[in-house]
C-alpha positions in Angstrom: 0.1 -0.1 0.0 1.4 3.4 -1.1 1.1 6.4 1.2 1.5 10.0 0.1 2.5 12.1 2.9 3.0 15.8 2.9 4.9 17.2 5.8 5.6 20.8 6.5 9.2 22.0 7.2 8.3 22.4 10.8 6.9 19.0 11.1 10.2 17.4 9.6 12.3 19.5 11.6 10.4 18.3 14.8 10.7 14.8 13.8 14.5 15.3 13.3 14.8 16.9 16.7 13.0 14.0 18.3 15.0 11.4 16.6 18.3 13.2 17.7 17.1 13.2 21.3 16.3 9.4 21.0 19.8 8.5 19.6 21.8 10.8 21.8 20.1 10.9 25.3 20.8 7.9 27.3 18.7 8.9 30.3 15.2 7.8 29.1 13.5 10.3 31.7 15.4 13.2 30.4 14.8 12.0 26.8 11.1 11.9 27.4 10.9 15.5 28.9 12.9 16.9 26.2 10.8 15.4 23.6 7.5 16.7 25.0 9.2 20.2 25.2 10.2 19.8 21.4 6.6 18.9 20.6 5.2 21.9 22.6 7.6 24.4 21.0 7.5 23.0 17.4 3.9 21.7 17.3 2.1 23.8 19.9 1.3 20.8 22.0 -0.9 21.9 24.9 -0.9 18.8 27.2 1.1 15.7 26.4 1.9 12.3 28.0 4.4 9.8 26.9 3.5 6.4 28.3 5.8 3.5 29.0 4.7 -0.1 29.4 6.6 -1.9 32.2 6.0 -5.5 31.2 7.2 -6.9 34.5 4.7 -4.9 36.4 2.1 -5.1 33.8 1.5 -1.4 34.1 1.6 1.6 31.8 3.4 4.7 33.5 3.4 8.4 32.3 5.8 11.3 31.7 3.7 14.4 31.2 3.8 18.1 29.8 1.4 20.8 30.3 -0.2 19.9 33.6 -0.3 22.4 36.4 1.4 20.1 38.8 3.1 17.4 36.8 4.6 15.9 40.0 1.1 15.1 41.2 0.0 13.4 38.1 0.7 9.8 38.9 -1.4 7.6 36.5 -1.2 4.0 35.9 -3.2 1.9 33.4 -3.4 -1.8 32.8 -3.5 -3.3 29.3 -6.8 -2.5 27.7 -7.9 0.1 29.9 -8.9 3.5 28.3 -7.4 4.7 25.3 -3.7 4.3 26.3 -4.4 0.9 27.5 -6.0 -0.1 24.2 -3.3 1.3 22.1 -0.6 -0.5 24.1 -2.5 -3.8 24.0 -3.5 -3.6 20.3 0.0 -1.8 19.0 -2.5 0.5 16.8 -3.0 4.2 16.8 -6.2 5.7 18.1 -7.5 9.1 17.2 -10.6 10.6 18.9 -11.7 13.9 17.2 -14.1 14.8 20.1 -13.3 13.3 23.7 -17.1 13.7 24.8 -18.1 11.1 22.2 -15.4 8.5 23.4 -16.2 5.9 26.3 -12.6 5.0 26.3 -11.5 8.3 27.3 -11.1 8.2 31.2 -9.2 11.5 32.2 -7.4 9.8 35.0 -5.0 12.7 35.2 -8.0 15.2 35.7 -6.5 17.8 33.5 -9.4 18.1 31.2 -12.3 18.0 34.0 -12.8 21.7 33.5 -12.5 21.8 29.7 -15.2 21.5 27.3 -14.4 17.8 26.0 -16.4 18.6 22.7 -13.7 20.9 21.8 -10.8 18.4 22.6 -9.3 15.7 20.7 -6.9 12.9 21.6 -4.3 11.1 19.7 -2.5 8.0 21.1 0.2 6.5 18.9 2.2 3.4 19.9 6.2 3.6 19.8 7.3 -0.1 19.7 10.9 -1.1 20.4 11.9 -4.7 19.3 
């Protein structure tokens, strides 16, 4: 199947910067924080989460960006739980155009509790390391 992708210069630059961090930074926690900052600066990310599946604990843990008190955001998901758990379980992306229409959206962080979910979207993409 052939795909035609048209990326802007800013999108390509963002991908390049994220890839550079992934290749050069040995501290995973630091690499995740830098990546979220790049996405904020280059792609206007408002709130972002990078999740890591810890197979030995069977839990999904988060690193966050754009939350009022990120140190207070300790969220864990099980495989198949919510959007994130479903993406980790299936290995496939999920895009929700309107959060108010998705029963999978759990808002465990509470970051969107006072926001109009009709105006918010959610994209979750697996990053698979083999």
